[in-house]
N, CA, C and O atoms as a GROMACS GRO file, in nm:
protein
  304
    1MET      N    1  25.722   8.092  19.032
    1MET     CA    2  25.707   8.005  18.875
    1MET      C    3  25.788   7.921  18.908
    1MET      O    4  25.879   7.936  18.991
    2THR      N    5  25.752   7.789  18.822
    2THR     CA    6  25.808   7.740  18.795
    2THR      C    7  25.902   7.794  18.667
    2THR      O    8  25.879   7.894  18.600
    3PRO      N    9  26.017   7.696  18.653
    3PRO     CA   10  26.042   7.744  18.513
    3PRO      C   11  25.985   7.690  18.410
    3PRO      O   12  26.009   7.772  18.320
    4GLN      N   13  25.912   7.588  18.356
    4GLN     CA   14  25.805   7.540  18.252
    4GLN      C   15  25.667   7.676  18.280
    4GLN      O   16  25.609   7.705  18.176
    5ASP      N   17  25.636   7.726  18.363
    5ASP     CA   18  25.574   7.856  18.402
    5ASP      C   19  25.620   7.983  18.287
    5ASP      O   20  25.582   8.026  18.178
    6GLN      N   21  25.706   8.006  18.369
    6GLN     CA   22  25.822   8.118  18.271
    6GLN      C   23  25.786   8.031  18.090
    6GLN      O   24  25.684   8.040  18.021
    7THR      N   25  25.856   7.989  18.076
    7THR     CA   26  25.870   7.946  17.935
    7THR      C   27  25.719   7.912  17.848
    7THR      O   28  25.727   7.900  17.726
    8TYR      N   29  25.531   7.889  17.944
    8TYR     CA   30  25.474   7.873  17.866
    8TYR      C   31  25.451   8.040  17.844
    8TYR      O   32  25.453   8.078  17.728
    9LEU      N   33  25.434   8.125  17.933
    9LEU     CA   34  25.419   8.273  17.953
    9LEU      C   35  25.488   8.305  17.851
    9LEU      O   36  25.428   8.312  17.744
   10LEU      N   37  25.662   8.340  17.855
   10LEU     CA   38  25.775   8.364  17.786
   10LEU      C   39  25.649   8.359  17.616
   10LEU      O   40  25.583   8.452  17.571
   11LYS      N   41  25.662   8.159  17.546
   11LYS     CA   42  25.614   8.186  17.450
   11LYS      C   43  25.400   8.220  17.406
   11LYS      O   44  25.347   8.267  17.305
   12ALA      N   45  25.335   8.164  17.546
   12ALA     CA   46  25.217   8.294  17.482
   12ALA      C   47  25.228   8.477  17.477
   12ALA      O   48  25.150   8.547  17.412
   13ALA      N   49  25.332   8.525  17.556
   13ALA     CA   50  25.381   8.653  17.458
   13ALA      C   51  25.481   8.688  17.376
   13ALA      O   52  25.495   8.808  17.353
   14LEU      N   53  25.578   8.585  17.310
   14LEU     CA   54  25.564   8.602  17.197
   14LEU      C   55  25.416   8.587  17.094
   14LEU      O   56  25.364   8.677  17.028
   15THR      N   57  25.378   8.462  17.106
   15THR     CA   58  25.229   8.458  16.993
   15THR      C   59  25.155   8.562  16.998
   15THR      O   60  25.103   8.597  16.893
   16VAL      N   61  25.135   8.622  17.089
   16VAL     CA   62  25.082   8.794  17.126
   16VAL      C   63  25.109   8.858  17.033
   16VAL      O   64  25.040   8.904  16.942
   17ASP      N   65  25.267   8.864  17.065
   17ASP     CA   66  25.330   8.962  16.989
   17ASP      C   67  25.325   9.011  16.800
   17ASP      O   68  25.305   9.106  16.725
   18ALA      N   69  25.369   8.821  16.803
   18ALA     CA   70  25.355   8.804  16.607
   18ALA      C   71  25.249   8.812  16.576
   18ALA      O   72  25.234   8.822  16.454
   19ARG      N   73  25.121   8.814  16.661
   19ARG     CA   74  24.978   8.845  16.629
   19ARG      C   75  24.939   9.000  16.601
   19ARG      O   76  24.848   9.036  16.526
   20GLN      N   77  25.018   9.078  16.671
   20GLN     CA   78  24.975   9.266  16.679
   20GLN      C   79  25.083   9.284  16.622
   20GLN      O   80  25.096   9.405  16.605
   21MET      N   81  25.216   9.196  16.561
   21MET     CA   82  25.328   9.319  16.468
   21MET      C   83  25.194   9.289  16.313
   21MET      O   84  25.170   9.376  16.229
   22GLU      N   85  25.144   9.179  16.313
   22GLU     CA   86  25.077   9.092  16.158
   22GLU      C   87  25.002   9.195  16.160
   22GLU      O   88  25.002   9.258  16.054
   23GLN      N   89  24.929   9.240  16.252
   23GLN     CA   90  24.806   9.312  16.225
   23GLN      C   91  24.819   9.489  16.239
   23GLN      O   92  24.726   9.557  16.194
   24ALA      N   93  24.919   9.544  16.294
   24ALA     CA   94  24.981   9.664  16.243
   24ALA      C   95  25.079   9.615  16.163
   24ALA      O   96  25.177   9.652  16.228
   25SER      N   97  25.121   9.561  16.076
   25SER     CA   98  25.118   9.561  15.901
   25SER      C   99  25.073   9.582  15.830
   25SER      O  100  25.111   9.643  15.729
   26LYS      N  101  24.891   9.506  15.875
   26LYS     CA  102  24.793   9.548  15.767
   26LYS      C  103  24.734   9.751  15.808
   26LYS      O  104  24.691   9.843  15.739
   27ILE      N  105  24.762   9.733  15.931
   27ILE     CA  106  24.702   9.872  15.944
   27ILE      C  107  24.766   9.990  15.895
   27ILE      O  108  24.728  10.080  15.820
   28LEU      N  109  24.902   9.961  15.972
   28LEU     CA  110  25.003  10.094  15.855
   28LEU      C  111  25.004  10.088  15.712
   28LEU      O  112  25.013  10.183  15.635
   29ALA      N  113  24.995   9.972  15.685
   29ALA     CA  114  25.012   9.949  15.485
   29ALA      C  115  24.794   9.996  15.449
   29ALA      O  116  24.744  10.020  15.339
   30GLY      N  117  24.749   9.992  15.538
   30GLY     CA  118  24.613  10.064  15.488
   30GLY      C  119  24.605  10.260  15.485
   30GLY      O  120  24.564  10.347  15.408
   31VAL      N  121  24.684  10.252  15.646
   31VAL     CA  122  24.694  10.406  15.600
   31VAL      C  123  24.819  10.448  15.515
   31VAL      O  124  24.825  10.570  15.507
   32ALA      N  125  24.912  10.391  15.456
   32ALA     CA  126  25.000  10.414  15.369
   32ALA      C  127  24.934  10.453  15.290
   32ALA      O  128  24.945  10.570  15.252
   33MET      N  129  24.813  10.338  15.221
   33MET     CA  130  24.722  10.375  15.066
   33MET      C  131  24.638  10.475  15.098
   33MET      O  132  24.564  10.508  15.005
   34LEU      N  133  24.628  10.521  15.178
   34LEU     CA  134  24.466  10.603  15.255
   34LEU      C  135  24.574  10.779  15.202
   34LEU      O  136  24.547  10.848  15.104
   35LEU      N  137  24.683  10.805  15.297
   35LEU     CA  138  24.781  10.895  15.306
   35LEU      C  139  24.797  10.906  15.123
   35LEU      O  140  24.786  11.020  15.079
   36ASN      N  141  24.812  10.832  15.055
   36ASN     CA  142  24.885  10.846  14.914
   36ASN      C  143  24.764  10.921  14.808
   36ASN      O  144  24.788  10.985  14.706
   37ASP      N  145  24.619  10.886  14.873
   37ASP     CA  146  24.471  10.986  14.859
   37ASP      C  147  24.534  11.125  14.891
   37ASP      O  148  24.569  11.195  14.986
   38HIS      N  149  24.526  11.124  14.753
   38HIS     CA  150  24.544  11.357  14.763
   38HIS      C  151  24.416  11.355  14.814
   38HIS      O  152  24.416  11.346  14.936
   39ASP      N  153  24.296  11.361  14.759
   39ASP     CA  154  24.191  11.393  14.779
   39ASP      C  155  24.107  11.316  14.901
   39ASP      O  156  23.996  11.267  14.884
   40ILE      N  157  24.198  11.314  15.059
   40ILE     CA  158  24.130  11.259  15.115
   40ILE      C  159  24.080  11.436  15.176
   40ILE      O  160  24.113  11.553  15.157
   41ASP      N  161  23.977  11.354  15.259
   41ASP     CA  162  23.879  11.498  15.311
   41ASP      C  163  23.974  11.497  15.516
   41ASP      O  164  24.074  11.450  15.570
   42GLY      N  165  23.890  11.556  15.541
   42GLY     CA  166  23.987  11.600  15.655
   42GLY      C  167  23.908  11.535  15.825
   42GLY      O  168  23.936  11.547  15.944
   43LEU      N  169  23.764  11.441  15.714
   43LEU     CA  170  23.709  11.327  15.842
   43LEU      C  171  23.834  11.234  15.869
   43LEU      O  172  23.901  11.212  15.970
   44LYS      N  173  23.837  11.191  15.748
   44LYS     CA  174  23.954  11.094  15.707
   44LYS      C  175  24.028  11.087  15.755
   44LYS      O  176  24.052  11.010  15.848
   45ARG      N  177  24.117  11.198  15.688
   45ARG     CA  178  24.219  11.222  15.782
   45ARG      C  179  24.256  11.189  15.951
   45ARG      O  180  24.359  11.142  16.000
   46GLU      N  181  24.120  11.236  16.020
   46GLU     CA  182  24.162  11.213  16.184
   46GLU      C  183  24.077  11.112  16.204
   46GLU      O  184  24.015  11.125  16.310
   47ALA      N  185  24.044  10.994  16.130
   47ALA     CA  186  24.037  10.868  16.160
   47ALA      C  187  24.146  10.836  16.107
   47ALA      O  188  24.171  10.723  16.151
   48LEU      N  189  24.255  10.878  16.014
   48LEU     CA  190  24.407  10.806  16.025
   48LEU      C  191  24.495  10.850  16.099
   48LEU      O  192  24.611  10.810  16.094
   49ILE      N  193  24.450  10.942  16.185
   49ILE     CA  194  24.522  10.992  16.288
   49ILE      C  195  24.497  10.960  16.397
   49ILE      O  196  24.595  10.957  16.471
   50GLU      N  197  24.357  10.920  16.464
   50GLU     CA  198  24.326  10.863  16.558
   50GLU      C  199  24.377  10.710  16.492
   50GLU      O  200  24.419  10.693  16.607
   51THR      N  201  24.408  10.605  16.430
   51THR     CA  202  24.435  10.527  16.400
   51THR      C  203  24.558  10.434  16.473
   51THR      O  204  24.568  10.335  16.546
   52LEU      N  205  24.668  10.562  16.383
   52LEU     CA  206  24.809  10.566  16.488
   52LEU      C  207  24.759  10.599  16.572
   52LEU      O  208  24.646  10.552  16.585
   53TRP      N  209  24.798  10.680  16.661
   53TRP     CA  210  24.797  10.689  16.778
   53TRP      C  211  24.685  10.576  16.906
   53TRP      O  212  24.686  10.580  17.029
   54LEU      N  213  24.622  10.509  16.835
   54LEU     CA  214  24.541  10.337  16.868
   54LEU      C  215  24.703  10.252  16.878
   54LEU      O  216  24.771  10.201  16.967
   55LEU      N  217  24.711  10.267  16.774
   55LEU     CA  218  24.781  10.152  16.754
   55LEU      C  219  24.943  10.203  16.799
   55LEU      O  220  24.986  10.089  16.813
   56SER      N  221  25.035  10.272  16.825
   56SER     CA  222  25.130  10.332  16.941
   56SER      C  223  25.091  10.324  17.042
   56SER      O  224  25.179  10.308  17.127
   57SER      N  225  24.925  10.332  17.102
   57SER     CA  226  24.957  10.336  17.292
   57SER      C  227  24.908  10.174  17.315
   57SER      O  228  24.888  10.133  17.430
   58THR      N  229  24.891  10.089  17.201
   58THR     CA  230  24.860   9.950  17.175
   58THR      C  231  24.997   9.863  17.249
   58THR      O  232  24.997   9.786  17.345
   59PHE      N  233  25.127   9.916  17.149
   59PHE     CA  234  25.216   9.896  17.149
   59PHE      C  235  25.296   9.946  17.299
   59PHE      O  236  25.328   9.845  17.361
   60GLU      N  237  25.328  10.050  17.361
   60GLU     CA  238  25.335  10.129  17.427
   60GLU      C  239  25.279   9.995  17.621
   60GLU      O  240  25.349   9.973  17.720
   61GLU      N  241  25.158   9.952  17.594
   61GLU     CA  242  25.114   9.910  17.649
   61GLU      C  243  25.160   9.762  17.684
   61GLU      O  244  25.152   9.714  17.797
   62ARG      N  245  25.211   9.694  17.564
   62ARG     CA  246  25.243   9.578  17.555
   62ARG      C  247  25.412   9.609  17.594
   62ARG      O  248  25.454   9.524  17.674
   63ARG      N  249  25.478   9.675  17.568
   63ARG     CA  250  25.567   9.706  17.637
   63ARG      C  251  25.601   9.704  17.754
   63ARG      O  252  25.698   9.638  17.793
   64ASP      N  253  25.520   9.783  17.839
   64ASP     CA  254  25.520   9.775  17.936
   64ASP      C  255  25.486   9.664  18.039
   64ASP      O  256  25.534   9.657  18.152
   65TRP      N  257  25.373   9.556  17.969
   65TRP     CA  258  25.340   9.436  18.045
   65TRP      C  259  25.524   9.352  17.980
   65TRP      O  260  25.604   9.304  18.060
   66LEU      N  261  25.538   9.355  17.884
   66LEU     CA  262  25.669   9.288  17.965
   66LEU      C  263  25.752   9.241  17.972
   66LEU      O  264  25.806   9.132  17.959
   67GLU      N  265  25.780   9.447  18.022
   67GLU     CA  266  25.878   9.469  18.139
   67GLU      C  267  25.791   9.458  18.220
   67GLU      O  268  25.871   9.500  18.303
   68GLN      N  269  25.718   9.444  18.267
   68GLN     CA  270  25.690   9.428  18.384
   68GLN      C  271  25.662   9.254  18.456
   68GLN      O  272  25.630   9.201  18.562
   69GLU      N  273  25.702   9.219  18.312
   69GLU     CA  274  25.686   9.053  18.341
   69GLU      C  275  25.806   8.972  18.330
   69GLU      O  276  25.812   8.850  18.310
   70GLY      N  277  25.945   9.093  18.352
   70GLY     CA  278  26.060   9.110  18.316
   70GLY      C  279  26.137   9.053  18.216
   70GLY      O  280  26.255   9.019  18.222
   71TYR      N  281  26.029   9.046  18.092
   71TYR     CA  282  26.116   9.018  17.949
   71TYR      C  283  26.243   9.073  17.882
   71TYR      O  284  26.349   9.023  17.845
   72ILE      N  285  26.181   9.214  17.881
   72ILE     CA  286  26.256   9.340  17.875
   72ILE      C  287  26.301   9.424  17.972
   72ILE      O  288  26.229   9.470  18.060
   73CYS      N  289  26.404   9.444  17.961
   73CYS     CA  290  26.535   9.515  18.076
   73CYS      C  291  26.378   9.733  18.041
   73CYS      O  292  26.305   9.763  17.946
   74SER      N  293  26.394   9.773  18.113
   74SER     CA  294  26.443   9.949  18.054
   74SER      C  295  26.488  10.023  18.007
   74SER      O  296  26.585   9.961  17.962
   75GLU      N  297  26.496  10.079  17.989
   75GLU     CA  298  26.557  10.247  17.930
   75GLU      C  299  26.631  10.290  18.076
   75GLU      O  300  26.605  10.306  18.195
   76GLN      N  301  26.748  10.296  17.973
   76GLN     CA  302  26.858  10.363  18.096
   76GLN      C  303  26.865  10.485  18.064
   76GLN      O  304  26.935  10.562  18.130
   0.00000   0.00000   0.00000
């Protein structure tokens, strides 16, 4: 892979990261608003929990991909 290809790949990765962070911010703000509702029922609570699990797994998958591509070092 040429240095220019690496630069393009890094820029693409950072662009996707920025979009995911924006989406995550909106999702978390929505979850926080809903959790402030003291009348929330069980189904809504389960949906919020599933949303948080989905968001968490998305970040883990993204981190794994960045690690595989050599953009971040694995934890030691």
